[in-house]
PABA-408845 format. One record per residue (C-alpha): residue in one letter; x, y, z; residue number from 1. Coordinates in nm, 2 decimals. Example, Ala and Ser with C-alpha at 12.3 -4.5 7.8 and 13.67 -1.06 7.14 Angstrom:
BEGIN
<node residuo="A" east="1.23" north="-0.45" up="0.78" num="1"/>
<node residuo="S" east="1.37" north="-0.11" up="0.71" num="2"/>
END
This chain:
BEGIN
<node residuo="M" east="-13.23" north="11.69" up="-7.42" num="1"/>
<node residuo="T" east="-13.28" north="11.72" up="-7.13" num="2"/>
<node residuo="I" east="-13.16" north="11.81" up="-6.79" num="3"/>
<node residuo="R" east="-13.19" north="11.46" up="-6.74" num="4"/>
<node residuo="T" east="-13.15" north="11.43" up="-6.34" num="5"/>
<node residuo="L" east="-13.49" north="11.54" up="-6.30" num="6"/>
<node residuo="L" east="-13.66" north="11.26" up="-6.45" num="7"/>
<node residuo="P" east="-13.76" north="10.91" up="-6.33" num="8"/>
<node residuo="V" east="-13.57" north="10.64" up="-6.53" num="9"/>
<node residuo="A" east="-13.69" north="10.36" up="-6.71" num="10"/>
<node residuo="L" east="-13.39" north="10.11" up="-6.79" num="11"/>
<node residuo="A" east="-13.41" north="9.87" up="-7.05" num="12"/>
<node residuo="L" east="-13.15" north="9.60" up="-7.10" num="13"/>
<node residuo="A" east="-13.16" north="9.25" up="-7.33" num="14"/>
<node residuo="L" east="-13.02" north="8.93" up="-7.23" num="15"/>
<node residuo="A" east="-12.88" north="8.93" up="-7.60" num="16"/>
<node residuo="A" east="-12.67" north="9.22" up="-7.50" num="17"/>
<node residuo="C" east="-12.47" north="9.03" up="-7.22" num="18"/>
<node residuo="A" east="-12.11" north="9.07" up="-7.21" num="19"/>
<node residuo="A" east="-11.93" north="8.79" up="-7.42" num="20"/>
<node residuo="H" east="-11.74" north="8.70" up="-7.06" num="21"/>
<node residuo="A" east="-11.94" north="8.57" up="-6.75" num="22"/>
<node residuo="P" east="-11.90" north="8.84" up="-6.47" num="23"/>
<node residuo="P" east="-11.61" north="8.70" up="-6.23" num="24"/>
<node residuo="P" east="-11.71" north="8.52" up="-5.94" num="25"/>
<node residuo="A" east="-11.81" north="8.72" up="-5.63" num="26"/>
<node residuo="P" east="-11.52" north="8.75" up="-5.37" num="27"/>
<node residuo="A" east="-11.54" north="8.57" up="-5.06" num="28"/>
<node residuo="T" east="-11.53" north="8.90" up="-4.86" num="29"/>
<node residuo="P" east="-11.59" north="9.25" up="-5.00" num="30"/>
<node residuo="P" east="-11.28" north="9.40" up="-5.18" num="31"/>
<node residuo="A" east="-11.11" north="9.67" up="-4.99" num="32"/>
<node residuo="V" east="-11.17" north="10.01" up="-5.12" num="33"/>
<node residuo="T" east="-10.92" north="10.31" up="-5.21" num="34"/>
<node residuo="T" east="-11.03" north="10.62" up="-5.35" num="35"/>
<node residuo="E" east="-10.69" north="10.76" up="-5.38" num="36"/>
<node residuo="I" east="-10.66" north="11.02" up="-5.70" num="37"/>
<node residuo="P" east="-10.37" north="10.98" up="-5.93" num="38"/>
<node residuo="A" east="-10.14" north="11.29" up="-5.97" num="39"/>
<node residuo="A" east="-10.19" north="11.34" up="-6.33" num="40"/>
<node residuo="L" east="-10.52" north="11.29" up="-6.45" num="41"/>
<node residuo="L" east="-10.61" north="11.33" up="-6.85" num="42"/>
<node residuo="P" east="-10.83" north="11.66" up="-6.93" num="43"/>
<node residuo="P" east="-11.20" north="11.64" up="-6.86" num="44"/>
<node residuo="V" east="-11.44" north="11.61" up="-7.17" num="45"/>
<node residuo="P" east="-11.53" north="11.98" up="-7.28" num="46"/>
<node residuo="Q" east="-11.88" north="12.07" up="-7.24" num="47"/>
<node residuo="P" east="-12.11" north="12.33" up="-7.32" num="48"/>
<node residuo="P" east="-12.16" north="12.64" up="-7.08" num="49"/>
<node residuo="E" east="-12.39" north="12.63" up="-6.80" num="50"/>
<node residuo="R" east="-12.75" north="12.77" up="-6.89" num="51"/>
<node residuo="A" east="-12.80" north="13.12" up="-6.70" num="52"/>
<node residuo="L" east="-13.00" north="13.12" up="-6.39" num="53"/>
<node residuo="P" east="-13.26" north="13.41" up="-6.26" num="54"/>
<node residuo="P" east="-13.15" north="13.68" up="-6.03" num="55"/>
<node residuo="A" east="-13.26" north="13.61" up="-5.67" num="56"/>
<node residuo="S" east="-13.55" north="13.87" up="-5.71" num="57"/>
<node residuo="V" east="-13.71" north="13.58" up="-5.91" num="58"/>
<node residuo="T" east="-13.60" north="13.30" up="-5.69" num="59"/>
<node residuo="D" east="-13.58" north="13.39" up="-5.32" num="60"/>
<node residuo="P" east="-13.84" north="13.22" up="-5.12" num="61"/>
<node residuo="T" east="-13.82" north="13.51" up="-4.84" num="62"/>
<node residuo="L" east="-13.98" north="13.75" up="-5.09" num="63"/>
<node residuo="P" east="-14.39" north="13.72" up="-5.18" num="64"/>
<node residuo="R" east="-14.47" north="13.51" up="-5.44" num="65"/>
<node residuo="E" east="-14.65" north="13.78" up="-5.65" num="66"/>
<node residuo="A" east="-14.31" north="13.99" up="-5.62" num="67"/>
<node residuo="R" east="-14.13" north="13.68" up="-5.77" num="68"/>
<node residuo="V" east="-14.38" north="13.63" up="-6.00" num="69"/>
<node residuo="A" east="-14.36" north="14.01" up="-6.15" num="70"/>
<node residuo="A" east="-13.98" north="14.03" up="-6.15" num="71"/>
<node residuo="F" east="-13.99" north="13.67" up="-6.35" num="72"/>
<node residuo="V" east="-14.20" north="13.85" up="-6.62" num="73"/>
<node residuo="D" east="-13.96" north="14.13" up="-6.66" num="74"/>
<node residuo="Y" east="-13.64" north="13.92" up="-6.62" num="75"/>
<node residuo="A" east="-13.81" north="13.63" up="-6.90" num="76"/>
<node residuo="S" east="-13.92" north="13.91" up="-7.14" num="77"/>
<node residuo="Q" east="-13.63" north="14.12" up="-7.14" num="78"/>
<node residuo="L" east="-13.39" north="13.83" up="-7.18" num="79"/>
<node residuo="Y" east="-13.59" north="13.66" up="-7.44" num="80"/>
<node residuo="G" east="-13.79" north="13.94" up="-7.62" num="81"/>
<node residuo="V" east="-14.13" north="13.77" up="-7.53" num="82"/>
<node residuo="D" east="-14.43" north="14.00" up="-7.49" num="83"/>
<node residuo="P" east="-14.45" north="14.05" up="-7.10" num="84"/>
<node residuo="N" east="-14.83" north="14.11" up="-7.14" num="85"/>
<node residuo="A" east="-14.84" north="13.73" up="-7.31" num="86"/>
<node residuo="I" east="-14.63" north="13.59" up="-7.00" num="87"/>
<node residuo="R" east="-14.86" north="13.75" up="-6.73" num="88"/>
<node residuo="A" east="-15.14" north="13.62" up="-6.95" num="89"/>
<node residuo="Q" east="-15.01" north="13.28" up="-6.95" num="90"/>
<node residuo="L" east="-14.91" north="13.28" up="-6.56" num="91"/>
<node residuo="A" east="-15.26" north="13.39" up="-6.47" num="92"/>
<node residuo="Q" east="-15.42" north="13.10" up="-6.55" num="93"/>
<node residuo="A" east="-15.15" north="12.86" up="-6.47" num="94"/>
<node residuo="Q" east="-15.22" north="12.61" up="-6.19" num="95"/>
<node residuo="V" east="-15.02" north="12.50" up="-5.91" num="96"/>
<node residuo="L" east="-14.98" north="12.13" up="-5.89" num="97"/>
<node residuo="Q" east="-14.98" north="11.96" up="-5.54" num="98"/>
<node residuo="R" east="-14.90" north="11.62" up="-5.74" num="99"/>
<node residuo="T" east="-14.57" north="11.76" up="-5.89" num="100"/>
<node residuo="L" east="-14.47" north="11.91" up="-5.53" num="101"/>
<node residuo="D" east="-14.55" north="11.55" up="-5.38" num="102"/>
<node residuo="I" east="-14.35" north="11.35" up="-5.64" num="103"/>
<node residuo="I" east="-14.06" north="11.60" up="-5.66" num="104"/>
<node residuo="S" east="-14.03" north="11.64" up="-5.26" num="105"/>
<node residuo="R" east="-14.04" north="11.26" up="-5.19" num="106"/>
<node residuo="P" east="-13.72" north="11.12" up="-5.05" num="107"/>
<node residuo="A" east="-13.52" north="10.96" up="-5.30" num="108"/>
<node residuo="E" east="-13.53" north="10.58" up="-5.26" num="109"/>
<node residuo="A" east="-13.20" north="10.37" up="-5.19" num="110"/>
<node residuo="V" east="-13.01" north="10.33" up="-5.49" num="111"/>
<node residuo="R" east="-13.06" north="10.00" up="-5.64" num="112"/>
<node residuo="P" east="-12.79" north="9.75" up="-5.72" num="113"/>
<node residuo="W" east="-12.71" north="9.69" up="-6.05" num="114"/>
<node residuo="R" east="-12.85" north="9.31" up="-6.03" num="115"/>
<node residuo="D" east="-13.18" north="9.50" up="-5.94" num="116"/>
<node residuo="Y" east="-13.18" north="9.78" up="-6.12" num="117"/>
<node residuo="R" east="-13.06" north="9.65" up="-6.45" num="118"/>
<node residuo="P" east="-13.36" north="9.39" up="-6.52" num="119"/>
<node residuo="I" east="-13.64" north="9.65" up="-6.43" num="120"/>
<node residuo="F" east="-13.72" north="9.72" up="-6.80" num="121"/>
<node residuo="M" east="-13.53" north="9.39" up="-6.92" num="122"/>
<node residuo="T" east="-13.82" north="9.26" up="-7.10" num="123"/>
<node residuo="D" east="-13.86" north="9.11" up="-7.45" num="124"/>
<node residuo="A" east="-14.13" north="9.36" up="-7.51" num="125"/>
<node residuo="R" east="-13.89" north="9.67" up="-7.46" num="126"/>
<node residuo="I" east="-13.60" north="9.52" up="-7.67" num="127"/>
<node residuo="Q" east="-13.84" north="9.39" up="-7.94" num="128"/>
<node residuo="A" east="-14.03" north="9.72" up="-7.97" num="129"/>
<node residuo="G" east="-13.66" north="9.88" up="-7.99" num="130"/>
<node residuo="V" east="-13.61" north="9.66" up="-8.28" num="131"/>
<node residuo="A" east="-13.93" north="9.75" up="-8.44" num="132"/>
<node residuo="F" east="-13.91" north="10.10" up="-8.40" num="133"/>
<node residuo="Y" east="-13.54" north="10.09" up="-8.56" num="134"/>
<node residuo="R" east="-13.67" north="9.91" up="-8.85" num="135"/>
<node residuo="D" east="-13.97" north="10.13" up="-8.90" num="136"/>
<node residuo="N" east="-13.74" north="10.43" up="-8.91" num="137"/>
<node residuo="R" east="-13.43" north="10.28" up="-9.02" num="138"/>
<node residuo="A" east="-13.35" north="10.52" up="-9.33" num="139"/>
<node residuo="Q" east="-13.40" north="10.83" up="-9.13" num="140"/>
<node residuo="L" east="-13.20" north="10.68" up="-8.83" num="141"/>
<node residuo="D" east="-12.92" north="10.58" up="-9.06" num="142"/>
<node residuo="R" east="-12.91" north="10.90" up="-9.24" num="143"/>
<node residuo="I" east="-12.85" north="11.09" up="-8.90" num="144"/>
<node residuo="A" east="-12.60" north="10.86" up="-8.78" num="145"/>
<node residuo="A" east="-12.39" north="10.91" up="-9.06" num="146"/>
<node residuo="D" east="-12.42" north="11.27" up="-9.02" num="147"/>
<node residuo="T" east="-12.35" north="11.32" up="-8.65" num="148"/>
<node residuo="G" east="-12.14" north="10.96" up="-8.58" num="149"/>
<node residuo="V" east="-12.39" north="10.88" up="-8.32" num="150"/>
<node residuo="P" east="-12.53" north="10.51" up="-8.40" num="151"/>
<node residuo="P" east="-12.89" north="10.50" up="-8.46" num="152"/>
<node residuo="E" east="-12.93" north="10.22" up="-8.17" num="153"/>
<node residuo="Y" east="-12.83" north="10.45" up="-7.91" num="154"/>
<node residuo="I" east="-13.08" north="10.70" up="-8.04" num="155"/>
<node residuo="V" east="-13.33" north="10.44" up="-8.03" num="156"/>
<node residuo="A" east="-13.24" north="10.34" up="-7.69" num="157"/>
<node residuo="I" east="-13.24" north="10.68" up="-7.54" num="158"/>
<node residuo="I" east="-13.62" north="10.69" up="-7.67" num="159"/>
<node residuo="G" east="-13.69" north="10.33" up="-7.54" num="160"/>
<node residuo="V" east="-13.53" north="10.43" up="-7.19" num="161"/>
<node residuo="E" east="-13.70" north="10.75" up="-7.16" num="162"/>
<node residuo="T" east="-14.08" north="10.71" up="-7.32" num="163"/>
<node residuo="F" east="-14.08" north="10.35" up="-7.44" num="164"/>
<node residuo="Y" east="-14.08" north="10.47" up="-7.79" num="165"/>
<node residuo="G" east="-14.31" north="10.76" up="-7.73" num="166"/>
<node residuo="R" east="-14.58" north="10.57" up="-7.55" num="167"/>
<node residuo="N" east="-14.53" north="10.73" up="-7.22" num="168"/>
<node residuo="T" east="-14.43" north="11.12" up="-7.27" num="169"/>
<node residuo="G" east="-14.62" north="11.25" up="-6.96" num="170"/>
<node residuo="S" east="-14.96" north="11.40" up="-6.92" num="171"/>
<node residuo="Y" east="-14.87" north="11.70" up="-6.71" num="172"/>
<node residuo="R" east="-14.92" north="12.03" up="-6.86" num="173"/>
<node residuo="V" east="-14.58" north="12.17" up="-6.87" num="174"/>
<node residuo="L" east="-14.70" north="12.52" up="-6.81" num="175"/>
<node residuo="D" east="-14.84" north="12.42" up="-6.46" num="176"/>
<node residuo="V" east="-14.53" north="12.20" up="-6.39" num="177"/>
<node residuo="L" east="-14.28" north="12.46" up="-6.41" num="178"/>
<node residuo="N" east="-14.49" north="12.76" up="-6.25" num="179"/>
<node residuo="T" east="-14.54" north="12.51" up="-5.95" num="180"/>
<node residuo="L" east="-14.18" north="12.43" up="-5.93" num="181"/>
<node residuo="A" east="-14.05" north="12.76" up="-6.01" num="182"/>
<node residuo="F" east="-14.24" north="12.97" up="-5.76" num="183"/>
<node residuo="D" east="-14.33" north="12.69" up="-5.48" num="184"/>
<node residuo="Y" east="-14.06" north="12.46" up="-5.46" num="185"/>
<node residuo="P" east="-13.77" north="12.67" up="-5.33" num="186"/>
<node residuo="K" east="-13.51" north="12.41" up="-5.32" num="187"/>
<node residuo="R" east="-13.48" north="12.43" up="-5.71" num="188"/>
<node residuo="A" east="-13.66" north="12.73" up="-5.78" num="189"/>
<node residuo="P" east="-13.36" north="12.87" up="-5.97" num="190"/>
<node residuo="F" east="-13.34" north="12.58" up="-6.22" num="191"/>
<node residuo="F" east="-13.70" north="12.56" up="-6.27" num="192"/>
<node residuo="A" east="-13.76" north="12.94" up="-6.32" num="193"/>
<node residuo="G" east="-13.48" north="12.94" up="-6.56" num="194"/>
<node residuo="E" east="-13.69" north="12.65" up="-6.74" num="195"/>
<node residuo="L" east="-14.01" north="12.84" up="-6.74" num="196"/>
<node residuo="A" east="-13.84" north="13.14" up="-6.87" num="197"/>
<node residuo="Q" east="-13.72" north="12.90" up="-7.14" num="198"/>
<node residuo="L" east="-14.05" north="12.76" up="-7.21" num="199"/>
<node residuo="F" east="-14.20" north="13.11" up="-7.33" num="200"/>
<node residuo="A" east="-13.91" north="13.14" up="-7.53" num="201"/>
<node residuo="L" east="-13.96" north="12.84" up="-7.67" num="202"/>
<node residuo="G" east="-14.29" north="12.92" up="-7.77" num="203"/>
<node residuo="N" east="-14.18" north="13.22" up="-7.95" num="204"/>
<node residuo="D" east="-13.91" north="13.04" up="-8.15" num="205"/>
<node residuo="E" east="-14.14" north="12.75" up="-8.24" num="206"/>
<node residuo="H" east="-14.46" north="12.93" up="-8.27" num="207"/>
<node residuo="L" east="-14.60" north="12.71" up="-7.99" num="208"/>
<node residuo="D" east="-14.89" north="12.76" up="-7.77" num="209"/>
<node residuo="V" east="-14.72" north="12.70" up="-7.46" num="210"/>
<node residuo="S" east="-15.06" north="12.62" up="-7.27" num="211"/>
<node residuo="T" east="-15.10" north="12.31" up="-7.48" num="212"/>
<node residuo="L" east="-14.78" north="12.14" up="-7.42" num="213"/>
<node residuo="T" east="-14.75" north="11.83" up="-7.18" num="214"/>
<node residuo="G" east="-14.47" north="11.62" up="-7.03" num="215"/>
<node residuo="S" east="-14.30" north="11.49" up="-6.75" num="216"/>
<node residuo="Y" east="-14.40" north="11.57" up="-6.38" num="217"/>
<node residuo="A" east="-14.05" north="11.77" up="-6.41" num="218"/>
<node residuo="G" east="-14.14" north="11.94" up="-6.72" num="219"/>
<node residuo="A" east="-13.96" north="11.71" up="-7.01" num="220"/>
<node residuo="M" east="-14.12" north="11.69" up="-7.33" num="221"/>
<node residuo="G" east="-14.17" north="11.48" up="-7.61" num="222"/>
<node residuo="L" east="-14.02" north="11.12" up="-7.73" num="223"/>
<node residuo="G" east="-13.67" north="11.22" up="-7.60" num="224"/>
<node residuo="Q" east="-13.79" north="11.40" up="-7.29" num="225"/>
<node residuo="F" east="-13.61" north="11.74" up="-7.35" num="226"/>
<node residuo="M" east="-13.62" north="12.03" up="-7.11" num="227"/>
<node residuo="P" east="-13.73" north="12.35" up="-7.28" num="228"/>
<node residuo="S" east="-13.37" north="12.50" up="-7.24" num="229"/>
<node residuo="S" east="-13.25" north="12.16" up="-7.40" num="230"/>
<node residuo="W" east="-13.51" north="12.20" up="-7.70" num="231"/>
<node residuo="R" east="-13.38" north="12.55" up="-7.76" num="232"/>
<node residuo="A" east="-13.02" north="12.48" up="-7.75" num="233"/>
<node residuo="W" east="-12.98" north="12.15" up="-7.90" num="234"/>
<node residuo="G" east="-13.30" north="12.08" up="-8.09" num="235"/>
<node residuo="R" east="-13.23" north="12.01" up="-8.46" num="236"/>
<node residuo="D" east="-13.46" north="12.03" up="-8.77" num="237"/>
<node residuo="G" east="-13.39" north="11.67" up="-8.87" num="238"/>
<node residuo="D" east="-13.61" north="11.66" up="-9.21" num="239"/>
<node residuo="G" east="-13.55" north="12.02" up="-9.36" num="240"/>
<node residuo="D" east="-13.93" north="12.16" up="-9.29" num="241"/>
<node residuo="G" east="-13.79" north="12.47" up="-9.11" num="242"/>
<node residuo="R" east="-13.91" north="12.35" up="-8.77" num="243"/>
<node residuo="R" east="-13.80" north="12.18" up="-8.46" num="244"/>
<node residuo="D" east="-14.07" north="11.94" up="-8.39" num="245"/>
<node residuo="L" east="-13.97" north="11.71" up="-8.08" num="246"/>
<node residuo="L" east="-14.32" north="11.63" up="-7.98" num="247"/>
<node residuo="G" east="-14.41" north="11.45" up="-8.31" num="248"/>
<node residuo="D" east="-14.15" north="11.49" up="-8.59" num="249"/>
<node residuo="K" east="-13.92" north="11.19" up="-8.53" num="250"/>
<node residuo="A" east="-13.67" north="11.29" up="-8.76" num="251"/>
<node residuo="D" east="-13.66" north="11.60" up="-8.53" num="252"/>
<node residuo="V" east="-13.62" north="11.38" up="-8.23" num="253"/>
<node residuo="F" east="-13.32" north="11.16" up="-8.38" num="254"/>
<node residuo="A" east="-13.13" north="11.49" up="-8.50" num="255"/>
<node residuo="S" east="-13.17" north="11.64" up="-8.16" num="256"/>
<node residuo="I" east="-13.08" north="11.35" up="-7.96" num="257"/>
<node residuo="A" east="-12.78" north="11.28" up="-8.18" num="258"/>
<node residuo="N" east="-12.70" north="11.65" up="-8.17" num="259"/>
<node residuo="Y" east="-12.72" north="11.63" up="-7.79" num="260"/>
<node residuo="F" east="-12.46" north="11.37" up="-7.77" num="261"/>
<node residuo="V" east="-12.24" north="11.56" up="-8.03" num="262"/>
<node residuo="A" east="-12.25" north="11.90" up="-7.83" num="263"/>
<node residuo="H" east="-12.11" north="11.69" up="-7.49" num="264"/>
<node residuo="G" east="-11.87" north="11.54" up="-7.69" num="265"/>
<node residuo="W" east="-11.96" north="11.21" up="-7.85" num="266"/>
<node residuo="E" east="-11.67" north="11.05" up="-8.04" num="267"/>
<node residuo="R" east="-11.76" north="10.90" up="-8.38" num="268"/>
<node residuo="G" east="-11.64" north="10.54" up="-8.38" num="269"/>
<node residuo="A" east="-11.54" north="10.52" up="-8.02" num="270"/>
<node residuo="P" east="-11.62" north="10.26" up="-7.78" num="271"/>
<node residuo="V" east="-11.84" north="10.33" up="-7.47" num="272"/>
<node residuo="V" east="-11.76" north="10.08" up="-7.21" num="273"/>
<node residuo="A" east="-11.55" north="9.75" up="-7.18" num="274"/>
<node residuo="R" east="-11.58" north="9.47" up="-6.92" num="275"/>
<node residuo="A" east="-11.28" north="9.47" up="-6.67" num="276"/>
<node residuo="S" east="-11.12" north="9.24" up="-6.41" num="277"/>
<node residuo="L" east="-10.96" north="9.34" up="-6.10" num="278"/>
<node residuo="D" east="-10.64" north="9.17" up="-5.99" num="279"/>
<node residuo="P" east="-10.76" north="8.97" up="-5.68" num="280"/>
<node residuo="S" east="-10.46" north="9.15" up="-5.47" num="281"/>
<node residuo="K" east="-10.56" north="9.49" up="-5.53" num="282"/>
<node residuo="A" east="-10.79" north="9.72" up="-5.36" num="283"/>
<node residuo="E" east="-11.11" north="9.80" up="-5.53" num="284"/>
<node residuo="F" east="-11.07" north="10.16" up="-5.66" num="285"/>
<node residuo="L" east="-11.37" north="10.38" up="-5.70" num="286"/>
<node residuo="P" east="-11.29" north="10.70" up="-5.87" num="287"/>
<node residuo="G" east="-11.63" north="10.88" up="-5.76" num="288"/>
<node residuo="T" east="-11.66" north="11.06" up="-6.11" num="289"/>
<node residuo="V" east="-11.79" north="10.92" up="-6.43" num="290"/>
<node residuo="D" east="-11.54" north="11.18" up="-6.61" num="291"/>
<node residuo="P" east="-11.31" north="10.97" up="-6.82" num="292"/>
<node residuo="V" east="-11.00" north="11.12" up="-6.69" num="293"/>
<node residuo="Y" east="-10.79" north="10.81" up="-6.56" num="294"/>
<node residuo="P" east="-10.52" north="10.70" up="-6.80" num="295"/>
<node residuo="P" east="-10.49" north="10.35" up="-6.90" num="296"/>
<node residuo="A" east="-10.15" north="10.29" up="-6.76" num="297"/>
<node residuo="D" east="-10.30" north="10.39" up="-6.40" num="298"/>
<node residuo="L" east="-10.59" north="10.19" up="-6.41" num="299"/>
<node residuo="A" east="-10.35" north="9.89" up="-6.51" num="300"/>
<node residuo="T" east="-10.10" north="9.98" up="-6.18" num="301"/>
<node residuo="R" east="-10.43" north="9.95" up="-5.98" num="302"/>
<node residuo="G" east="-10.49" north="9.62" up="-6.11" num="303"/>
<node residuo="Y" east="-10.78" north="9.71" up="-6.38" num="304"/>
<node residuo="H" east="-10.74" north="9.54" up="-6.71" num="305"/>
<node residuo="V" east="-11.00" north="9.51" up="-6.99" num="306"/>
<node residuo="Q" east="-11.15" north="9.16" up="-7.07" num="307"/>
<node residuo="A" east="-11.05" north="8.95" up="-7.39" num="308"/>
<node residuo="G" east="-11.27" north="9.06" up="-7.66" num="309"/>
<node residuo="E" east="-11.39" north="9.40" up="-7.52" num="310"/>
<node residuo="P" east="-11.33" north="9.71" up="-7.71" num="311"/>
<node residuo="V" east="-11.04" north="9.98" up="-7.64" num="312"/>
<node residuo="P" east="-11.01" north="10.33" up="-7.76" num="313"/>
<node residuo="G" east="-10.84" north="10.34" up="-8.12" num="314"/>
<node residuo="A" east="-10.49" north="10.53" up="-8.15" num="315"/>
<node residuo="T" east="-10.65" north="10.86" up="-8.24" num="316"/>
<node residuo="Q" east="-10.93" north="10.85" up="-8.01" num="317"/>
<node residuo="S" east="-10.98" north="10.93" up="-7.62" num="318"/>
<node residuo="P" east="-10.79" north="10.70" up="-7.42" num="319"/>
<node residuo="G" east="-10.90" north="10.79" up="-7.08" num="320"/>
<node residuo="A" east="-11.17" north="10.59" up="-6.87" num="321"/>
<node residuo="T" east="-11.35" north="10.58" up="-6.54" num="322"/>
<node residuo="V" east="-11.42" north="10.25" up="-6.36" num="323"/>
<node residuo="L" east="-11.77" north="10.13" up="-6.25" num="324"/>
<node residuo="G" east="-11.77" north="9.85" up="-5.96" num="325"/>
<node residuo="L" east="-12.14" north="9.71" up="-5.96" num="326"/>
<node residuo="D" east="-12.31" north="9.43" up="-5.76" num="327"/>
<node residuo="G" east="-12.43" north="9.20" up="-6.07" num="328"/>
<node residuo="D" east="-12.60" north="8.87" up="-6.03" num="329"/>
<node residuo="A" east="-12.28" north="8.65" up="-6.00" num="330"/>
<node residuo="G" east="-12.11" north="8.94" up="-5.78" num="331"/>
<node residuo="R" east="-11.91" north="9.23" up="-5.85" num="332"/>
<node residuo="E" east="-11.87" north="9.37" up="-6.21" num="333"/>
<node residuo="Y" east="-11.61" north="9.60" up="-6.31" num="334"/>
<node residuo="W" east="-11.65" north="9.82" up="-6.61" num="335"/>
<node residuo="F" east="-11.42" north="10.06" up="-6.78" num="336"/>
<node residuo="G" east="-11.66" north="10.38" up="-6.90" num="337"/>
<node residuo="Y" east="-11.51" north="10.56" up="-7.20" num="338"/>
<node residuo="R" east="-11.57" north="10.91" up="-7.32" num="339"/>
<node residuo="N" east="-11.89" north="10.82" up="-7.49" num="340"/>
<node residuo="F" east="-12.03" north="10.64" up="-7.17" num="341"/>
<node residuo="Y" east="-11.95" north="11.00" up="-7.01" num="342"/>
<node residuo="V" east="-12.17" north="11.15" up="-7.28" num="343"/>
<node residuo="I" east="-12.44" north="10.93" up="-7.22" num="344"/>
<node residuo="T" east="-12.44" north="11.05" up="-6.85" num="345"/>
<node residuo="R" east="-12.48" north="11.39" up="-6.96" num="346"/>
<node residuo="Y" east="-12.83" north="11.29" up="-7.05" num="347"/>
<node residuo="N" east="-12.92" north="11.14" up="-6.70" num="348"/>
<node residuo="H" east="-12.61" north="11.14" up="-6.45" num="349"/>
<node residuo="S" east="-12.66" north="10.81" up="-6.32" num="350"/>
<node residuo="P" east="-12.39" north="10.55" up="-6.44" num="351"/>
<node residuo="M" east="-12.65" north="10.28" up="-6.42" num="352"/>
<node residuo="Y" east="-12.87" north="10.46" up="-6.65" num="353"/>
<node residuo="A" east="-12.61" north="10.50" up="-6.91" num="354"/>
<node residuo="L" east="-12.47" north="10.14" up="-6.89" num="355"/>
<node residuo="A" east="-12.86" north="10.04" up="-6.93" num="356"/>
<node residuo="V" east="-12.88" north="10.27" up="-7.24" num="357"/>
<node residuo="H" east="-12.58" north="10.11" up="-7.38" num="358"/>
<node residuo="Q" east="-12.66" north="9.78" up="-7.32" num="359"/>
<node residuo="L" east="-13.03" north="9.82" up="-7.46" num="360"/>
<node residuo="A" east="-12.88" north="9.97" up="-7.77" num="361"/>
<node residuo="Q" east="-12.65" north="9.69" up="-7.80" num="362"/>
<node residuo="A" east="-12.97" north="9.44" up="-7.78" num="363"/>
<node residuo="I" east="-13.16" north="9.66" up="-8.05" num="364"/>
<node residuo="R" east="-12.85" north="9.64" up="-8.28" num="365"/>
<node residuo="A" east="-12.85" north="9.25" up="-8.27" num="366"/>
<node residuo="G" east="-13.18" north="9.24" up="-8.30" num="367"/>
<node residuo="A" east="-13.24" north="9.45" up="-8.61" num="368"/>
<node residuo="G" east="-12.94" north="9.28" up="-8.79" num="369"/>
<node residuo="P" east="-12.67" north="9.46" up="-9.01" num="370"/>
END
């Protein structure tokens, strides 16, 4: 999967997935806010090691482009065992895409409140397409879910949010995108040069002609929008044919998304989120992190309580949570985000993205039936 912070997100949600309890009424005045950190935090969720970045000889914008390209060829060929002549030949015919630079350089829009963000893709069409996609692929999805502990509806929801179940996987040539961002976008050159090197390594691994691969404006590919490094690290052969085809083989895509979740800490059978209430006499606490490191007792002391009927972790599951305070249709909403919520944010670091994936998953599950 992906380095998901790079991609525009499509968020989906179903009315059928609304929480069982109505949101609390909006307060007459905005609540006071505290960011005080408790003395004893729980351990963070263990994560895979960060991927290596290229040296400054590849990414230093003060060096001539030609010198950086030459250093890149040496770096990628030595690190990944790719023929340097093949890399040079591919880069020689790679284009610089001004459109990619325009999109990625565009100032970020102001963050939408949850009441606007949630319904962007809150359509019957997306929910029903998700239900149909699940039913059409149920045997494979259920098998992979049984193997990994990642419920099938979450795999489907990721695909629904990322590409509308494969309808919108991107039409940019990945070689051009990563060539452009590696050598003509200094702000993120280390990341994208690393992904360009991983693209050539991926071509070797999977016997792919990298010049034919298409994806998003940031270089993510396939139904699940995996960056090259994520494809190499967490891609899986889901049907035993000896390949990891994340472009057209659904079993491989399903297995890879599930494996991405597992690698980032998914906990089998554990809850994702729970609606919470805040004692009106207490100041709103905004942790500023999605790490589920706050003990339940600490959150209770701060005035937060899980609403009746909402899930809580079992005795053998990770007990920690983070708190989300969101502006919903009926005022402030509060949510506890558990360990599995944090795992979804590893796909895209936005907590609203993760909550939308969760709610879309619940709508798909409800529509698909037992």
